[in-house]
C-alpha positions as a Markdown table, in Angstrom:
| # | Residue | x | y | z |
|---|---|---|---|---|
| 1 | Met | -10.7 | -74.1 | 134.4 |
| 2 | Leu | -14.0 | -73.1 | 133.2 |
| 3 | Gly | -14.5 | -70.1 | 135.1 |
| 4 | Gly | -13.1 | -68.1 | 132.7 |
| 5 | Met | -14.4 | -69.1 | 129.4 |
| 6 | Val | -17.3 | -67.6 | 127.5 |
| 7 | Ser | -19.5 | -69.9 | 125.3 |
| 8 | Asn | -20.0 | -69.0 | 121.6 |
| 9 | Gln | -23.7 | -68.5 | 122.5 |
| 10 | Gln | -23.1 | -65.5 | 124.6 |
| 11 | Thr | -21.2 | -63.7 | 122.0 |
| 12 | Arg | -23.3 | -64.4 | 119.0 |
| 13 | Pro | -25.5 | -61.0 | 117.8 |
| 14 | Gly | -28.8 | -60.9 | 119.2 |
| 15 | Ile | -31.9 | -60.2 | 117.4 |
| 16 | Gly | -31.7 | -56.4 | 116.0 |
| 17 | Glu | -28.3 | -56.4 | 116.2 |
| 18 | Leu | -25.7 | -56.2 | 113.2 |
| 19 | Ala | -24.0 | -59.6 | 112.4 |
| 20 | Lys | -21.3 | -61.2 | 109.8 |
| 21 | Asp | -22.2 | -64.4 | 108.3 |
| 22 | Thr | -18.6 | -65.7 | 107.7 |
| 23 | Ser | -19.8 | -68.4 | 105.4 |
| 24 | Arg | -21.1 | -66.0 | 103.0 |
| 25 | Gly | -19.0 | -63.0 | 104.1 |
| 26 | Arg | -22.0 | -60.8 | 104.3 |
| 27 | Ile | -23.2 | -58.2 | 107.1 |
| 28 | Gly | -26.7 | -58.3 | 108.0 |
| 29 | Val | -29.2 | -57.6 | 111.1 |
| 30 | Val | -30.4 | -60.5 | 113.1 |
| 31 | Met | -34.1 | -61.0 | 112.3 |
| 32 | Gly | -34.9 | -64.0 | 114.4 |
| 33 | Lys | -33.9 | -67.3 | 115.5 |
| 34 | Leu | -35.5 | -70.6 | 114.0 |
| 35 | Gly | -34.6 | -74.0 | 115.6 |
| 36 | Gly | -30.8 | -74.3 | 115.1 |
| 37 | Arg | -30.5 | -71.7 | 112.5 |
| 38 | Val | -30.0 | -68.1 | 112.9 |
| 39 | Gln | -32.3 | -66.0 | 110.5 |
| 40 | Met | -30.7 | -62.8 | 109.0 |
| 41 | Gln | -31.6 | -60.1 | 106.7 |
| 42 | Ile | -29.4 | -57.5 | 104.6 |
| 43 | Arg | -30.1 | -54.0 | 105.5 |
| 44 | Pro | -27.3 | -51.7 | 104.0 |
| 45 | Val | -28.8 | -51.8 | 100.4 |
| 46 | Gly | -32.6 | -50.6 | 101.3 |
| 47 | Gly | -33.8 | -54.1 | 102.6 |
| 48 | Gly | -33.6 | -57.3 | 101.1 |
| 49 | Lys | -34.0 | -61.1 | 101.2 |
| 50 | Glu | -33.6 | -62.6 | 104.3 |
| 51 | Trp | -31.0 | -65.8 | 104.5 |
| 52 | Asp | -30.5 | -68.5 | 107.0 |
| 53 | Ala | -27.0 | -68.5 | 108.6 |
| 54 | Ile | -25.8 | -71.3 | 110.8 |
| 55 | Pro | -25.1 | -70.2 | 114.1 |
| 56 | Asp | -21.5 | -71.2 | 114.5 |
| 57 | Arg | -20.9 | -69.1 | 111.3 |
| 58 | Val | -22.8 | -66.0 | 112.8 |
| 59 | Glu | -20.2 | -63.4 | 114.8 |
| 60 | Pro | -20.2 | -59.4 | 115.4 |
| 61 | Pro | -18.3 | -57.5 | 112.6 |
| 62 | Ser | -15.5 | -56.0 | 113.1 |
| 63 | Ala | -15.6 | -52.1 | 114.3 |
| 64 | Arg | -14.4 | -51.3 | 110.3 |
| 65 | Glu | -17.6 | -53.5 | 109.2 |
| 66 | Glu | -20.1 | -52.0 | 111.4 |
| 67 | Leu | -19.2 | -48.6 | 110.6 |
| 68 | Ser | -19.2 | -49.4 | 107.0 |
| 69 | Ala | -22.8 | -50.9 | 106.9 |
| 70 | Arg | -24.0 | -48.4 | 109.5 |
| 71 | Leu | -22.8 | -45.5 | 106.8 |
| 72 | Ala | -24.5 | -47.4 | 103.8 |
| 73 | Ile | -27.7 | -47.6 | 105.6 |
| 74 | Lys | -27.3 | -43.9 | 106.4 |
| 75 | Asn | -26.8 | -43.4 | 102.6 |
| 76 | Gly | -29.7 | -45.3 | 101.6 |
| 77 | Asn | -31.6 | -43.4 | 103.9 |
| 78 | Ser | -30.5 | -40.0 | 102.8 |
| 79 | Arg | -31.1 | -40.7 | 99.2 |
| 80 | Gly | -34.9 | -41.8 | 100.0 |
| 81 | Gly | -35.6 | -38.0 | 100.2 |
| 82 | Leu | -33.9 | -37.1 | 96.5 |
């Protein structure tokens, strides 16, 4: 029965969403898709270098990972005014 199956393509984070690159163990924001790869840019440290990730190794972060990344972004933003 294929009716209940969801493809990995549908469960992967989209552009602008937080994502985990499981091959590197890093959380980043999906910036775009180029060919057969997903390009991500790490955000928690006030920007950073983009890296290419293999689509099959990109998944949504766990709730804990997402909260940690969002808190790091917020903390980085609050330091900007000091």
